[in-house]
C-alpha positions in Angstrom: -87.9 9.1 40.0 -87.9 5.3 40.2 -85.6 4.9 37.2 -82.8 7.0 38.6 -81.5 4.4 41.2 -81.5 1.7 38.6 -79.3 3.8 36.2 -77.0 4.7 39.1 -76.6 1.1 40.1 -75.8 0.0 36.5 -73.2 2.8 36.2 -71.6 1.8 39.4 -71.5 -1.8 38.2 -69.8 -0.7 35.0 -67.2 1.4 36.8 -66.5 -1.4 39.2 -66.1 -3.8 36.3 -63.6 -1.5 34.6 -61.6 -1.1 37.8 -61.5 -4.8 38.3 -60.3 -5.4 34.7 -57.6 -2.8 35.0 -56.3 -4.3 38.3 -56.3 -7.7 36.7 -54.4 -6.3 33.7 -51.8 -4.7 35.8 -51.4 -7.8 37.9 -50.7 -9.7 34.7 -48.2 -7.3 33.2 -46.4 -6.4 36.4 -44.4 -9.7 36.7 -43.2 -9.1 33.1 -41.6 -5.7 33.9 -38.3 -7.2 35.2 -38.1 -9.4 32.0 -38.5 -6.3 29.8 -35.7 -4.6 31.7 -33.5 -7.6 31.3 -34.2 -7.8 27.5 -33.4 -4.1 27.2 -30.1 -4.6 29.1 -29.4 -7.6 27.0 -29.9 -5.6 23.8 -27.7 -2.8 25.1 -24.9 -5.3 26.0 -25.2 -6.8 22.5 -24.9 -3.4 20.9 -21.8 -2.5 23.0 -20.3 -5.9 22.2 -20.6 -5.3 18.4 -19.5 -1.7 18.5 -17.1 -1.6 21.5 -13.9 -1.4 19.4 -15.4 1.3 17.2 -16.4 3.3 20.3 -12.9 3.1 21.7 -11.4 4.1 18.4 -13.8 7.1 18.1 -12.8 8.2 21.6 -9.1 8.0 20.7 -9.7 10.1 17.6 -11.6 12.7 19.6 -8.9 12.9 22.3 -6.1 13.2 19.8 -8.0 15.8 17.7 -8.8 17.9 20.7 -5.2 18.0 21.9 -3.7 18.2 18.4 -6.1 19.6 15.8 -3.7 18.7 13.0 -4.5 15.1 13.7 -7.6 15.3 11.5 -5.7 16.8 8.6 -6.5 14.8 5.5 -2.8 14.3 4.8 -2.2 13.0 8.3 -5.2 10.6 8.1 -3.9 9.1 4.8 -0.4 9.0 6.3 -1.8 6.8 9.1 -3.5 4.5 6.5 -0.3 4.3 4.5 1.7 3.4 7.7 -0.8 0.7 8.7 -1.3 -0.7 5.2 1.7 -3.1 5.4 0.9 -4.2 8.9 -2.7 -4.8 7.8 -1.5 -6.9 4.8 0.6 -9.1 7.1 -2.3 -9.3 9.5 -4.6 -10.6 6.7 -2.1 -13.4 6.1 -2.1 -14.3 9.7 -5.9 -14.2 9.8 -6.2 -16.7 6.9 -3.9 -19.2 8.8 -5.8 -18.6 12.1 -9.0 -19.4 10.3 -7.5 -22.7 9.2 -6.6 -23.5 12.7 -2.9 -22.5 12.3 -0.8 -19.5 13.2 1.8 -18.0 10.8 4.6 -16.4 12.7 6.9 -16.1 9.7 5.1 -13.2 7.9 7.5 -10.6 9.2 10.5 -12.5 7.9 8.8 -13.2 4.6 8.2 -9.5 4.1 11.7 -8.6 5.1 13.2 -11.3 2.8 10.9 -10.2 0.0 12.0 -6.6 0.1 15.7 -7.7 0.2 15.0 -10.0 -2.8 13.4 -7.1 -4.7 16.4 -4.9 -3.9 18.8 -7.6 -5.0 17.1 -8.1 -8.4 17.1 -4.4 -9.0 20.5 -3.3 -7.6 22.7 -6.3 -8.3 21.0 -8.0 -11.2 19.8 -4.8 -12.9 16.3 -6.2 -13.3 13.1 -4.4 -14.0 10.0 -3.7 -11.8 8.1 -6.8 -13.1 11.0 -9.1 -12.4 11.4 -7.7 -8.9 7.8 -8.1 -8.0 7.7 -11.6 -9.5 10.8 -12.6 -7.4 9.1 -11.4 -4.3 5.8 -13.2 -4.9 7.8 -16.4 -5.8 9.6 -16.1 -2.5 6.4 -15.7 -0.6 4.7 -18.7 -2.3 7.8 -20.8 -1.7 7.9 -19.9 2.0 4.2 -20.7 2.3 4.7 -24.1 0.6 7.6 -24.8 2.9 5.5 -24.0 6.0 2.6 -26.1 4.6 4.7 -29.1 3.9 6.3 -29.0 7.4 2.9 -28.8 9.0 0.8 -31.2 6.9 3.4 -33.8 5.8 6.0 -33.8 8.6 3.4 -33.0 11.3 5.4 -30.2 12.8 3.1 -27.9 15.0 2.2 -24.7 13.2 3.8 -22.3 15.7 7.1 -24.3 15.7 7.2 -24.7 11.9 6.6 -21.1 11.2 9.0 -20.0 14.0 11.7 -22.1 12.3 10.9 -20.5 9.0 11.1 -17.1 10.7 14.7 -17.7 11.8 15.6 -19.4 8.5 14.6 -16.5 6.4 15.9 -13.9 8.8 19.4 -15.5 8.5 19.1 -16.3 4.8 18.4 -12.7 3.7 21.7 -11.5 5.3 24.0 -13.9 3.4 24.0 -12.3 -0.1 25.0 -8.9 1.3 27.1 -10.0 4.2 24.6 -8.5 6.6 24.6 -5.0 4.9 21.6 -3.1 3.7 21.4 -3.0 -0.1 21.5 0.2 -2.1 23.4 1.7 -5.0 27.1 1.6 -4.2 26.9 -1.1 -1.6 30.1 -3.3 -1.4 29.1 -7.0 -1.6 31.0 -9.8 0.2 33.0 -10.6 -3.0 34.2 -7.0 -3.2 32.1 -5.8 -6.1 30.2 -2.6 -5.9 26.5 -2.4 -6.8 25.6 -0.1 -9.6 21.9 -0.8 -10.2 19.1 1.7 -9.2 15.5 1.5 -8.1 13.4 2.5 -11.2 10.7 5.1 -10.9 8.0 2.5 -11.8 9.0 0.4 -8.8 9.3 3.3 -6.4 5.8 4.4 -7.5 4.4 1.3 -5.9 5.2 2.7 -2.4 5.2 6.4 -3.0 2.6 7.3 -5.7 -0.5 9.1 -4.5 -3.6 8.9 -6.6 -5.0 12.4 -7.2 -2.1 13.6 -5.1 -4.0 12.4 -2.0 -4.5 8.6 -1.7 -1.3 6.6 -1.3 -1.1 3.6 -3.6 -0.5 1.2 -0.8 -3.8 2.2 0.7 -5.5 1.3 -2.5 -3.7 -2.0 -2.6 -4.9 -2.7 0.9 -8.5 -1.7 0.1 -8.6 -4.0 -2.9 -7.0 -6.9 -1.2 -9.3 -6.5 1.9 -12.4 -6.6 -0.3 -11.2 -9.6 -2.2 -10.2 -11.5 1.0 -13.5 -10.7 2.7 -15.4 -12.0 -0.3 -13.3 -15.1 -0.5 -13.4 -15.9 3.2 -17.0 -15.1 3.9 -18.9 -16.0 0.7 -17.0 -18.8 -1.1 -16.7 -22.5 -0.6 -13.0 -22.1 -0.1 -13.5 -19.7 2.8 -16.2 -21.9 4.4 -14.0 -25.0 4.2 -11.1 -23.0 5.8 -13.3 -22.0 8.7 -14.6 -25.5 9.0 -11.0 -26.9 9.2 -10.2 -24.3 11.9 -13.3 -25.3 13.8 -12.9 -29.0 13.7 -10.3 -30.4 11.3 -11.3 -34.0 11.9 -15.0 -33.4 11.2 -14.0 -31.5 8.0 -11.9 -34.3 6.8 -14.6 -36.9 7.5 -17.0 -34.7 5.5 -14.7 -35.1 2.5 -12.7 -31.9 2.6 -9.0 -32.3 1.5 -7.9 -30.6 4.7 -4.1 -30.9 4.0 -4.4 -29.1 0.7 -6.5 -26.4 2.2 -4.1 -25.8 5.0 -1.2 -25.6 2.6 -3.2 -23.2 0.5 -3.8 -21.0 3.6 -0.1 -20.7 4.2 0.7 -20.1 0.6 -1.8 -17.3 0.6 -0.3 -15.9 3.8 3.2 -16.0 2.3 2.1 -14.4 -0.9 0.4 -11.5 0.9 3.4 -11.0 3.2 5.7 -10.8 0.2 3.4 -8.2 -1.3 4.0 -6.2 1.9 7.7 -6.7 1.3 7.4 -5.1 -2.1 5.7 -2.1 -0.7 8.3 -1.7 2.0 11.1 -1.8 -0.6 9.3 0.6 -2.8 8.7 3.1 0.0 12.1 2.9 1.6 14.0 2.8 -1.7 16.6 0.3 -0.6 17.0 -3.2 0.9 16.9 -2.6 4.6 18.0 -5.6 6.6 16.1 -4.4 9.7 12.8 -3.9 7.9 9.8 -6.1 8.3 10.7 -8.1 11.4 9.3 -5.6 13.8 5.9 -5.7 12.1 5.2 -9.2 13.2 3.9 -8.3 16.7 1.7 -5.5 15.3 0.3 -7.8 12.6 -0.5 -10.5 15.1 -2.1 -7.9 17.4 -4.3 -6.7 14.6 -5.4 -10.2 13.7 -6.3 -11.0 17.3 -8.0 -7.7 17.9 -10.2 -8.7 14.9 -11.9 -11.2 17.1 -13.5 -8.4 19.1 -14.6 -6.4 16.1 -18.4 -6.5 15.5 -18.6 -9.4 18.0 -17.1 -11.8 15.4 -15.3 -13.9 18.0 -13.3 -15.6 15.2 -10.5 -14.6 12.8 -11.9 -12.2 10.2 -10.3 -10.0 7.6 -12.4 -6.9 8.2 -11.7 -7.0 12.0 -8.0 -7.4 11.3 -7.9 -4.3 9.2 -9.8 -2.4 11.9 -7.3 -3.7 14.4 -4.4 -2.4 12.3 -6.1 1.0 12.0 -6.6 1.0 15.8 -2.9 0.5 16.3 -1.9 3.0 13.7 -4.2 5.7 15.1 -2.8 5.1 18.5 0.8 5.3 17.6 0.3 8.3 15.3 -1.6 10.2 18.0 1.0 9.4 20.7 3.7 10.6 18.4 1.9 13.9 17.6 1.4 14.4 21.3 5.2 13.9 21.8 4.7 10.9 24.1 8.1 9.4 25.0 9.0 6.6 22.7 9.8 4.3 25.6 6.2 4.8 26.9 4.4 4.1 23.6 4.5 0.3 23.7 3.3 0.4 27.3 0.4 2.8 26.5 -0.5 0.7 23.4 -0.6 -2.4 25.5 -2.8 -0.8 28.2 -5.3 0.5 25.7 -5.4 -2.7 23.7 -5.9 -4.8 26.8 -8.5 -2.4 28.1 -10.5 -2.3 24.8 -10.4 -6.1 24.6 -11.4 -6.6 28.2 -14.3 -4.2 27.8 -15.5 -5.9 24.6 -15.2 -9.5 25.8 -16.6 -8.8 29.3 -19.6 -7.2 27.8 -19.9 -10.2 25.5 -19.7 -12.6 28.4 -22.5 -10.7 30.1 -24.6 -11.0 27.0 -24.1 -14.8 26.8 -24.9 -15.2 30.5 -28.3 -13.4 30.0 -29.1 -15.3 26.9 
């Protein structure tokens, strides 16, 4: 009977000790609860920043598919990719120059002039596919060299130099045909009638479908995107290009031949744009004087949208291609929904601005909480 009170008092002491330790533990962890919530919010913002453009793109696809089930038809999806392939190619060229701290505004005119050059080689000079493609690439390389020399040797600002090249090529391509589109039977300014034709091998570059499903231009875009991503993200050439775009003076003091790299960036842009011109000519089957120029704004938009893809916040090839697909999906969906043509550019602008504002505002919130 005498041991019972002692056992009870020991148990009470143990219970009191446990309660005290729990209270102390809670008092220690309680102040950290707001920090935990902030960290979770920060992680959510970071996830939204990385995937914001993909979320908006997925929403667009769902909306268009619900309202027009044929939107998800495999042929329509590859038709979208075929339509955006040339815009994406031009956008990749713009991206390379943006990474080097420049801005190539001449890509649309280079593509337009290249497709006219290919048509002239085939229709007027009766050349073959190889000669037509070689002429286009030579034109693109020459345009890139011209831009590079103006910028690095004559110190003309990038935008002004490439804008001048834009107007120069836009006018130059009209001279050989007197401003007419070029096809079999076209009357040239000297009165002669063209008798050449587009060979099947050349037309296949823009019209062939692998396995009767995948358009060849989509394959060309996929291969070039892969190569460009590897070059820009993993090679010394790409790292130096980004270093020049970040701080050209620092890159030059570090020993990089900045002038040569900038010229190379514009040559690459011109060559890629001329490849887009080849695909335009092969798809249309004639030299269209109005082709290519209208693609400049979409190419620039794709390159700038790329800044927001996966929170890159810098020019990047993958983001540019995603931006081009975004624009292509939007235009195709609006067309299938019979949206008035005069409203499409406005709607495209609203959605682009909204998507970018959402992505970058989330990103700013992430940085402020970092």
